[in-house]
Residue frames as qw, qx, qy, qz and C-alpha x, y, z in Angstrom:
[[0.544, 0.064, -0.797, 0.254, 30.34, 47.96, 68.71],
 [0.630, -0.692, -0.248, -0.250, 28.77, 47.29, 72.04],
 [0.269, -0.776, 0.491, -0.290, 30.63, 47.79, 75.31],
 [0.879, -0.214, 0.421, -0.068, 30.70, 44.02, 75.75],
 [0.847, 0.472, 0.081, 0.231, 32.31, 43.57, 72.31],
 [0.205, 0.853, -0.328, 0.351, 34.86, 46.30, 73.04],
 [0.571, -0.617, 0.494, -0.224, 35.72, 44.65, 76.37],
 [0.943, 0.047, 0.323, 0.068, 36.18, 41.28, 74.65],
 [0.649, 0.694, -0.079, 0.303, 38.40, 42.88, 71.97],
 [0.081, -0.832, 0.431, -0.338, 40.54, 44.57, 74.64],
 [0.792, -0.390, 0.453, -0.128, 40.80, 41.29, 76.55],
 [0.909, 0.330, 0.171, 0.187, 41.96, 39.54, 73.37],
 [0.383, 0.824, -0.232, 0.348, 44.51, 42.31, 72.75],
 [0.410, -0.729, 0.477, -0.271, 45.85, 41.98, 76.29],
 [0.906, -0.135, 0.400, -0.006, 46.11, 38.21, 75.96],
 [0.797, 0.539, 0.060, 0.267, 47.83, 38.47, 72.55],
 [0.113, 0.881, -0.327, 0.324, 50.22, 41.17, 73.80],
 [0.600, -0.583, 0.521, -0.169, 51.26, 38.99, 76.74],
 [0.939, 0.161, 0.288, 0.096, 51.68, 36.02, 74.41],
 [0.585, 0.740, -0.117, 0.312, 54.01, 38.10, 72.19],
 [0.197, -0.821, 0.453, -0.287, 56.01, 39.27, 75.24],
 [0.833, -0.314, 0.449, -0.074, 56.36, 35.67, 76.42],
 [0.877, 0.379, 0.181, 0.234, 57.61, 34.54, 73.00],
 [0.301, 0.868, -0.224, 0.325, 59.93, 37.56, 72.79],
 [0.491, -0.702, 0.483, -0.183, 61.44, 36.68, 76.16],
 [0.917, -0.035, 0.387, 0.091, 62.04, 33.12, 74.92],
 [0.680, 0.671, -0.004, 0.296, 63.78, 34.49, 71.80],
 [0.017, -0.874, 0.371, -0.314, 66.02, 36.73, 73.93],
 [0.728, -0.498, 0.454, -0.127, 66.78, 33.95, 76.41],
 [0.908, 0.123, 0.360, 0.175, 67.80, 31.56, 73.64],
 [0.574, 0.770, 0.005, 0.279, 69.77, 34.15, 71.64],
 [0.132, -0.886, 0.401, -0.194, 72.25, 35.43, 74.22],
 [0.909, 0.057, -0.316, 0.266, 75.37, 33.34, 74.43],
 [0.052, -0.786, 0.418, -0.452, 77.33, 34.17, 77.54],
 [0.599, 0.024, -0.731, 0.327, 79.35, 32.30, 80.09],
 [0.528, -0.707, -0.008, -0.470, 77.57, 32.49, 83.42],
 [0.478, 0.182, -0.715, 0.476, 79.45, 31.86, 86.63],
 [0.595, -0.695, -0.360, -0.182, 77.91, 31.31, 90.06],
 [0.249, 0.367, -0.539, 0.716, 79.31, 33.01, 93.14],
 [0.421, -0.502, -0.725, 0.214, 78.05, 32.34, 96.66],
 [0.203, -0.915, -0.220, -0.271, 76.48, 35.12, 98.69],
 [0.628, -0.701, 0.060, 0.331, 79.36, 35.15, 101.22],
 [0.620, -0.023, 0.333, 0.710, 81.95, 35.48, 98.42],
 [0.177, 0.699, 0.378, 0.581, 79.93, 38.20, 96.71],
 [0.415, -0.895, -0.163, 0.017, 79.69, 40.00, 100.06],
 [0.670, -0.426, 0.189, 0.578, 83.52, 39.92, 100.19],
 [0.445, 0.364, 0.401, 0.713, 83.74, 41.43, 96.68],
 [0.097, -0.854, -0.316, -0.401, 81.37, 44.23, 97.66],
 [0.581, -0.793, -0.051, 0.179, 83.04, 44.81, 101.04],
 [0.687, -0.137, 0.223, 0.678, 86.50, 44.90, 99.39],
 [0.274, 0.533, 0.345, 0.722, 85.28, 47.73, 97.18],
 [0.248, -0.766, -0.200, -0.559, 83.29, 49.74, 99.73],
 [0.030, -0.344, 0.680, -0.646, 84.72, 48.65, 103.07],
 [0.210, -0.300, -0.923, 0.118, 82.73, 46.50, 105.46],
 [0.296, -0.033, 0.117, -0.948, 79.32, 48.12, 105.61],
 [0.247, 0.350, 0.884, -0.188, 75.70, 47.15, 105.94],
 [0.274, 0.441, -0.037, -0.854, 74.40, 49.38, 103.19],
 [0.488, 0.174, -0.635, -0.573, 73.00, 46.51, 101.13],
 [0.739, -0.067, 0.505, -0.441, 70.51, 43.69, 101.53],
 [0.227, 0.304, -0.862, -0.337, 71.15, 40.24, 100.02],
 [0.760, -0.003, 0.238, -0.604, 68.47, 37.64, 99.39],
 [0.909, 0.283, -0.253, -0.170, 69.88, 34.75, 97.34],
 [0.823, -0.425, 0.326, 0.187, 72.38, 31.99, 98.12],
 [0.620, 0.004, 0.483, 0.618, 73.98, 32.10, 94.67],
 [0.257, 0.818, 0.004, -0.515, 74.48, 34.96, 92.25],
 [0.750, 0.287, 0.460, 0.378, 75.08, 34.40, 88.55],
 [0.006, 0.855, -0.154, -0.496, 77.34, 36.80, 86.72],
 [0.797, 0.444, 0.254, 0.320, 79.08, 37.15, 83.38],
 [0.515, -0.124, 0.114, 0.841, 81.69, 39.39, 81.77],
 [0.095, 0.598, 0.129, -0.785, 81.22, 43.05, 80.85],
 [0.085, 0.161, -0.665, -0.725, 81.09, 42.21, 77.12],
 [0.123, -0.407, -0.891, -0.158, 77.91, 40.17, 77.62],
 [0.070, -0.663, -0.500, 0.553, 76.46, 42.95, 79.79],
 [0.019, 0.403, -0.264, -0.876, 77.26, 45.49, 77.05],
 [0.134, -0.122, -0.814, -0.552, 75.27, 43.38, 74.57],
 [0.149, -0.573, -0.789, 0.164, 72.34, 43.10, 76.98],
 [0.073, -0.608, -0.217, 0.760, 72.42, 46.87, 77.59],
 [0.043, 0.256, -0.487, -0.834, 72.57, 47.62, 73.87],
 [0.211, -0.197, -0.840, -0.460, 69.73, 45.28, 72.89],
 [0.112, -0.524, -0.754, 0.380, 67.42, 45.90, 75.84],
 [0.057, 0.580, 0.425, 0.692, 64.72, 48.49, 75.15],
 [0.373, -0.686, -0.511, 0.360, 64.21, 49.88, 78.66],
 [0.284, -0.365, 0.036, 0.886, 66.10, 53.04, 77.75],
 [0.021, -0.235, -0.571, -0.787, 63.53, 53.64, 74.98],
 [0.236, -0.649, -0.722, 0.047, 60.66, 53.86, 77.48],
 [0.022, -0.718, -0.097, -0.689, 59.16, 57.21, 78.36],
 [0.270, -0.054, -0.616, 0.738, 60.09, 58.67, 81.75],
 [0.381, -0.641, -0.359, -0.561, 56.99, 59.58, 83.76],
 [0.081, -0.443, 0.559, -0.696, 57.34, 61.00, 87.27],
 [0.596, -0.268, 0.488, -0.579, 56.32, 58.68, 90.10],
 [0.888, 0.049, 0.391, -0.237, 55.29, 55.55, 88.20],
 [0.878, 0.348, 0.103, 0.311, 57.97, 55.23, 85.49],
 [0.009, -0.951, 0.287, -0.114, 60.92, 57.07, 86.95],
 [0.222, 0.657, -0.710, 0.125, 64.47, 56.18, 87.96],
 [0.447, -0.271, 0.791, -0.319, 63.61, 53.47, 90.51],
 [0.834, 0.323, 0.313, -0.320, 61.21, 51.78, 88.09],
 [0.610, 0.680, -0.400, -0.074, 63.85, 51.77, 85.33],
 [0.001, -0.570, 0.790, -0.224, 66.45, 50.30, 87.71],
 [0.612, -0.071, 0.706, -0.349, 64.18, 47.56, 89.11],
 [0.815, 0.481, 0.090, -0.310, 62.88, 46.74, 85.63],
 [0.488, 0.663, -0.567, -0.024, 66.37, 46.28, 84.17],
 [0.167, -0.421, 0.844, -0.286, 67.60, 44.15, 87.12],
 [0.713, 0.110, 0.557, -0.411, 64.45, 42.01, 87.01],
 [0.780, 0.565, -0.116, -0.243, 64.72, 41.48, 83.25],
 [0.254, 0.639, -0.724, 0.063, 68.42, 40.55, 83.53],
 [0.343, -0.222, 0.852, -0.326, 67.53, 37.89, 86.08],
 [0.710, 0.286, 0.476, -0.432, 64.28, 36.68, 84.55],
 [0.735, 0.628, -0.125, -0.221, 65.41, 36.56, 80.93],
 [0.540, 0.634, -0.536, 0.141, 69.14, 35.84, 81.10],
 [0.885, -0.321, -0.307, 0.136, 69.53, 34.20, 84.51],
 [0.482, 0.293, -0.304, 0.768, 71.91, 36.94, 85.69],
 [0.442, -0.821, -0.351, -0.082, 71.05, 38.12, 89.20],
 [0.622, -0.262, -0.101, 0.731, 74.30, 40.07, 89.60],
 [0.072, 0.442, 0.199, 0.872, 72.64, 43.34, 88.60],
 [0.258, -0.472, -0.666, 0.517, 71.47, 45.22, 91.67],
 [0.022, -0.848, -0.319, -0.423, 69.31, 48.25, 92.30],
 [0.491, -0.174, -0.324, 0.790, 71.17, 51.05, 94.00],
 [0.047, -0.942, -0.280, -0.180, 70.11, 54.40, 95.36],
 [0.632, -0.268, -0.101, 0.720, 72.42, 57.22, 96.10],
 [0.003, 0.858, 0.041, -0.512, 73.53, 60.73, 95.67],
 [0.645, 0.417, 0.343, 0.541, 74.30, 61.86, 92.17],
 [0.232, -0.725, -0.037, 0.647, 76.23, 65.09, 91.99],
 [0.548, 0.801, 0.185, 0.156, 76.06, 67.42, 89.02],
 [0.630, 0.343, -0.107, 0.688, 79.22, 69.25, 87.89],
 [0.071, -0.671, 0.092, -0.732, 78.07, 72.33, 89.86],
 [0.083, 0.169, -0.787, 0.588, 77.84, 70.23, 93.05],
 [0.637, -0.125, 0.052, -0.759, 74.03, 70.03, 93.12],
 [0.210, -0.090, 0.959, -0.170, 72.84, 66.79, 94.74],
 [0.677, 0.041, -0.322, -0.660, 70.17, 64.69, 93.01],
 [0.583, -0.151, 0.751, -0.272, 68.70, 61.61, 94.73],
 [0.592, 0.419, -0.488, -0.486, 68.61, 58.80, 92.19],
 [0.833, -0.105, 0.535, -0.098, 68.15, 55.05, 91.59],
 [0.476, 0.639, -0.541, -0.267, 70.36, 53.15, 89.14],
 [0.994, -0.035, -0.094, -0.032, 71.98, 49.73, 88.72],
 [0.198, -0.712, 0.674, 0.015, 75.21, 48.24, 90.01],
 [0.943, 0.243, -0.189, -0.128, 76.62, 45.18, 88.24],
 [0.478, -0.603, 0.631, 0.094, 79.29, 42.76, 89.47],
 [0.733, 0.504, -0.391, -0.236, 81.12, 40.94, 86.67],
 [0.978, -0.055, -0.176, 0.102, 83.05, 37.65, 86.70],
 [0.605, 0.360, -0.322, 0.633, 86.36, 39.48, 87.18],
 [0.440, -0.566, -0.511, 0.474, 84.99, 41.01, 90.44],
 [0.123, 0.093, 0.078, 0.985, 84.76, 44.49, 88.93],
 [0.078, 0.643, 0.658, -0.384, 81.80, 46.60, 89.96],
 [0.159, 0.241, 0.447, 0.847, 80.05, 48.79, 87.41],
 [0.248, 0.473, 0.398, -0.746, 77.49, 51.59, 87.60],
 [0.142, 0.277, 0.761, 0.569, 74.79, 51.36, 84.92],
 [0.286, 0.319, 0.213, -0.878, 72.20, 54.00, 84.08],
 [0.372, 0.305, 0.866, 0.136, 69.26, 52.11, 82.53],
 [0.315, 0.811, 0.334, -0.363, 67.61, 55.29, 81.25],
 [0.277, 0.863, -0.292, -0.306, 70.54, 56.14, 78.98],
 [0.970, 0.191, -0.055, 0.142, 72.58, 52.89, 78.64],
 [0.235, 0.771, -0.467, 0.362, 75.68, 54.61, 80.04],
 [0.901, -0.418, -0.082, 0.075, 77.97, 52.62, 82.30],
 [0.302, 0.728, -0.506, 0.350, 81.41, 52.87, 83.86],
 [0.678, -0.095, -0.638, 0.352, 83.50, 51.00, 86.39],
 [0.469, -0.850, -0.181, -0.158, 82.73, 52.11, 89.92],
 [0.505, 0.287, -0.469, 0.666, 85.41, 53.79, 91.97],
 [0.407, -0.474, -0.632, 0.459, 85.31, 54.80, 95.61],
 [0.084, -0.256, -0.094, 0.958, 85.16, 58.53, 94.88],
 [0.536, 0.575, 0.327, -0.524, 82.05, 58.06, 92.78],
 [0.500, 0.121, 0.705, 0.489, 81.62, 57.32, 89.10],
 [0.240, 0.508, -0.090, -0.822, 81.06, 59.96, 86.42],
 [0.491, 0.395, 0.744, 0.221, 78.65, 59.01, 83.68],
 [0.138, -0.061, 0.310, 0.939, 78.42, 61.28, 80.68],
 [0.397, -0.243, -0.405, -0.787, 74.67, 60.97, 80.22],
 [0.030, -0.980, -0.086, -0.180, 73.53, 62.43, 82.48],
 [0.466, 0.535, -0.417, 0.568, 76.74, 64.22, 83.44],
 [0.632, -0.674, 0.099, -0.371, 76.55, 63.14, 87.08],
 [0.199, 0.424, -0.824, 0.320, 78.89, 61.62, 89.66],
 [0.800, -0.309, -0.375, -0.352, 77.14, 58.51, 91.05],
 [0.015, 0.379, -0.780, 0.498, 77.71, 57.52, 94.69],
 [0.600, -0.273, -0.723, -0.207, 76.05, 54.43, 96.14],
 [0.344, -0.440, 0.433, -0.707, 74.23, 54.83, 99.46],
 [0.642, -0.042, 0.663, -0.383, 72.22, 51.58, 99.49],
 [0.377, 0.253, -0.743, -0.492, 71.69, 48.49, 97.30],
 [0.829, -0.017, 0.396, -0.394, 69.22, 45.66, 97.09],
 [0.107, 0.424, -0.862, -0.255, 71.02, 42.53, 95.91],
 [0.717, 0.124, 0.516, -0.451, 68.37, 40.11, 94.63]]
């Protein structure tokens, strides 16, 4: 094969791959049945402030946020394949996993109540690890920590939230709410 033929074949593969992703997204979008509920940015700010105290450790960008119950989120977490991706330092690491999951939740399911958070994660021995992960607000105003690399999640508490995989205590320092 000539270089020109190889380039055309690769271009066709790229186009076909994107076509398959687009159709896959449509399948996912049409297959999830969940009750979405809108909450205004000021009301969501109250939910967050009630949990953390009035702070400015997050940035909000939308007027309305769409959320659902934890059961629907569990299904999304279980079926999503982000946790199957290979971790690669710098370009496919914790922040990329967190942004990717939040973006997919919004783009595919219309749920923009999954945020990207950064914070200190403490190992059992007290060692601090800087990390990015997700924070989810559900319809019942509960706030959850979600680790998109392992599909582990737990309700957030003010002392931090222990997730078993990895065995870290997650504490939120900053969030982008988009």
